[in-house]
C-alpha positions in Angstrom: 21.7 -46.7 3.7 20.8 -45.8 0.5 20.9 -41.8 -0.4 17.0 -41.6 -0.4 16.9 -42.9 3.0 19.2 -40.9 4.2 17.4 -37.7 2.5 14.6 -38.6 4.3 16.0 -38.5 7.7 18.0 -35.1 6.6 14.3 -33.3 6.0 13.3 -34.7 9.3 16.4 -33.8 11.0 17.0 -30.8 13.4 13.4 -29.9 13.8 13.0 -28.3 16.8 10.4 -26.5 18.6 11.3 -22.2 17.5 11.4 -19.3 19.1 8.2 -17.1 20.1 8.6 -13.5 19.2 6.0 -11.8 21.6 6.7 -8.2 19.5 5.3 -9.8 16.9 1.8 -10.8 18.1 -0.7 -8.3 16.2 2.2 -7.0 14.3 0.7 -6.1 10.4 2.7 -8.0 7.9 2.8 -8.2 4.3 4.9 -11.0 2.6 5.7 -11.1 -1.3 5.7 -15.0 -3.3 3.9 -15.9 0.2 2.1 -19.3 -1.3 4.5 -21.7 -2.1 7.8 -22.8 -0.9 10.3 -20.3 1.2 7.5 -17.7 0.7 5.2 -20.1 2.7 7.1 -21.1 5.2 7.0 -17.6 5.3 3.5 -17.1 5.9 3.5 -19.5 8.4 6.0 -18.6 10.9 4.4 -15.1 11.5 1.0 -17.1 11.0 2.4 -19.0 14.3 3.6 -15.9 16.1 -0.1 -14.3 16.2 1.1 -11.9 13.6 -1.7 -10.3 11.1 -0.4 -11.7 7.8 -1.4 -10.8 4.4 0.4 -11.6 0.9 0.5 -12.3 -2.7 1.9 -14.4 -5.2 0.7 -15.6 -8.7 0.0 -19.3 -7.9 -3.8 -19.0 -6.5 -4.1 -22.6 -6.4 -1.4 -23.5 -3.7 -1.9 -19.6 -2.0 -5.9 -21.0 -1.5 -4.7 -24.2 -0.2 -1.9 -22.7 2.0 -5.2 -20.2 3.6 -7.0 -23.4 4.2 -4.2 -25.3 5.8 -3.2 -21.9 8.0 -6.7 -20.7 8.6 -7.9 -23.6 11.2 -7.0 -22.3 14.6 -4.9 -19.1 13.8 -5.3 -16.0 15.8 -5.6 -14.0 12.6 -6.1 -16.0 9.2 -3.9 -15.0 6.7 -5.1 -12.8 3.7 -4.3 -13.3 0.4 -4.7 -11.4 -3.2 -3.5 -12.8 -6.7 -0.8 -10.5 -8.0 1.9 -10.3 -10.8 4.5 -8.3 -9.2 5.6 -6.6 -12.9 2.3 -4.9 -12.8 3.1 -2.1 -11.1 -0.3 -0.3 -11.0 -1.9 -3.6 -9.8 1.0 -3.5 -6.9 0.0 -0.5 -5.9 -3.8 -1.0 -5.9 -3.3 -4.5 -3.8 -0.5 -3.2 -1.7 -3.3 -0.2 -0.9 -6.1 -2.5 -0.5 -3.9 -4.8 1.9 -2.6 -2.0 4.3 -6.2 -0.9 4.2 -7.4 -4.4 5.2 -4.1 -4.7 8.0 -5.2 -1.3 9.5 -1.0 -0.7 8.3 2.1 -2.3 8.1 4.6 -3.1 10.4 6.7 -5.5 8.5 7.5 -6.1 4.8 8.9 -9.6 3.3 10.1 -9.1 0.0 10.7 -12.8 -0.6 9.0 -13.3 -4.7 11.7 -14.4 -7.0 12.4 -16.5 -10.0 15.1 -18.7 -10.7 14.9 -20.1 -14.6 17.9 -20.6 -15.7 19.2 -19.2 -19.0 22.3 -19.1 -21.1 23.7 -15.4 -22.4 22.8 -16.3 -26.0 19.0 -16.9 -24.7 19.3 -13.3 -23.2 17.2 -10.4 -25.8 16.8 -7.4 -24.3 13.3 -7.8 -23.5 14.0 -11.1 -21.7 16.2 -8.5 -20.0 13.7 -6.4 -18.7 11.3 -9.1 -17.5 13.7 -10.8 -15.8 14.9 -7.5 -13.6 10.7 -6.7 -13.0 10.6 -10.2 -11.8 13.4 -10.5 -9.4 14.4 -6.7 -8.7 12.2 -4.0 -9.6 9.3 -4.9 -7.9 11.3 -5.4 -4.5 12.0 -1.2 -4.7 8.3 -0.6 -5.5 7.1 -2.5 -2.9 9.1 -1.0 -0.2 8.1 2.3 -1.7 4.9 1.7 -1.4 4.5 0.9 2.8 7.0 3.5 3.9 4.6 6.0 3.8 2.9 3.7 6.4 5.9 3.2 8.5 7.3 6.7 8.5 3.9 7.5 10.3 3.5 4.9 12.9 7.8 5.7 13.4 8.7 2.5 12.7 8.5 -0.5 10.2 11.3 -3.8 9.3 11.8 -4.3 5.3 13.6 -7.9 5.0 14.8 -8.4 1.4 15.4 -11.9 -0.7 18.8 -12.1 -1.8 20.4 -15.7 -3.2 24.1 -17.2 -2.9 23.6 -17.8 -6.2 25.8 -14.9 -7.5 28.6 -15.4 -4.9 28.7 -19.0 -6.0 29.2 -17.7 -9.3 26.6 -20.7 -10.5 26.0 -21.4 -14.0 22.8 -20.1 -16.5 21.2 -17.8 -13.7 23.6 -14.2 -15.0 20.2 -12.2 -15.1 18.9 -13.7 -11.8 22.4 -13.1 -10.1 22.3 -10.0 -11.5 19.9 -8.8 -9.7 20.4 -10.4 -6.8 23.9 -9.1 -6.9 21.8 -5.5 -6.5 19.2 -6.4 -3.6 22.0 -6.1 -1.7 22.7 -2.4 -2.4 19.6 -2.1 -2.2 19.4 -2.8 1.1 22.5 -0.7 2.2 20.9 2.3 0.4 16.7 2.0 2.1 18.5 1.0 5.4 20.5 4.5 5.5 18.1 6.7 3.8 14.9 5.1 6.3 16.7 4.4 9.2 16.0 8.5 10.5 12.3 6.9 10.3 12.4 4.4 13.0 12.7 2.1 9.7 15.6 -1.3 9.5 16.1 -2.9 6.4 18.1 -6.1 5.7 18.6 -8.6 3.3 18.4 -13.0 4.2 20.9 -14.9 2.0 19.3 -18.3 1.9 21.4 -21.0 0.4 20.0 -24.0 -1.0 17.0 -24.5 0.4 15.1 -27.8 0.0 11.8 -26.8 -1.8 9.6 -28.9 -4.1 10.7 -26.2 -7.0 14.7 -26.5 -6.2 14.7 -30.2 -6.3 13.7 -30.3 -9.8 17.4 -28.9 -11.0 19.1 -31.2 -8.7 19.5 -35.0 -9.7 19.9 -37.2 -5.8 24.0 -37.4 -6.7 23.4 -33.2 -6.9 21.9 -32.5 -3.7 24.8 -34.7 -2.1 27.2 -32.6 -3.5 25.4 -29.5 -1.8 25.6 -31.3 1.6 28.9 -32.1 1.1 30.1 -28.2 0.3 28.3 -26.9 3.3 30.0 -27.0 6.8 26.8 -28.8 8.1 24.9 -31.7 7.4 21.2 -32.0 6.3 19.5 -29.9 4.0 17.9 -26.1 4.8 14.3 -26.0 5.2 11.8 -23.5 4.0 11.5 -22.8 8.3 15.0 -22.0 8.4 14.9 -19.1 6.8 11.7 -18.1 7.9 13.5 -18.4 12.2 15.8 -15.7 10.6 13.4 -13.2 8.6 11.1 -13.8 12.7 13.9 -12.8 14.3 15.1 -9.5 12.0 11.3 -8.5 11.8 11.1 -8.9 15.8 11.7 -6.0 18.2 15.1 -8.6 19.6 16.6 -7.1 16.5 15.9 -3.8 16.8 19.7 -2.4 16.2 20.0 -4.8 13.1 19.5 -2.9 9.7 21.7 -2.5 6.6 23.0 -5.9 6.4 23.1 -9.3 4.6 22.3 -12.6 7.5 23.2 -15.8 5.6 21.4 -19.1 6.5 23.5 -21.6 4.2 24.7 -24.2 6.5 27.9 -22.9 5.5 28.0 -23.5 1.6 30.9 -22.3 -0.2 
């Protein structure tokens, strides 16, 4: 069997009927970076649960194609807003609009990020600021934007996305990894400060997820090395990450807060 043949099997292996969470039906969900990759898997997962989903992304074509694909037969067709999350004024405006459209907000999924490679020598002060804005700053201000509505409701769930990359000390990702390490600290702090208001805050730490974007960084040999480094065979899919997000957002996770939840197939 060739690697490409085996890779096709890995893509389809392990498909199963996912859990249904009655507590997610009609919940109001905002997802950042929902247009493609892991984000699209998150949008699809929450829509399938009967949740009311609004998402933002800079990738308008991908996002509108996702809306078209998911709207037919959905209990609630997802809502899309084009948004550059580094523009905080626009973030506040769009989040206010989405909360009004949804009639409130129960769940925030802070997924958006960008893992462009870079060397130490290439980093300028301006590039540092831009990378922190893309990968860290907006998570805090998105949380800040939804907290008043969650506090008024007496409950809420925020799920931040970290990364396995800094735990592995991967090459040419120093700013991305700095931001992702900080997200874990932010998650702990938000969980402490918001817990008495009934708001839970957790982080998902994905391994290497097989998305079109990630595949551009790896040769077939590189992908084979990833699988060899995992405890489990196969490649992690966006739906595997969404499954963890659905659990953490649901009432089944009502006593889970302030922690990291790994979906990495045991990659070390």
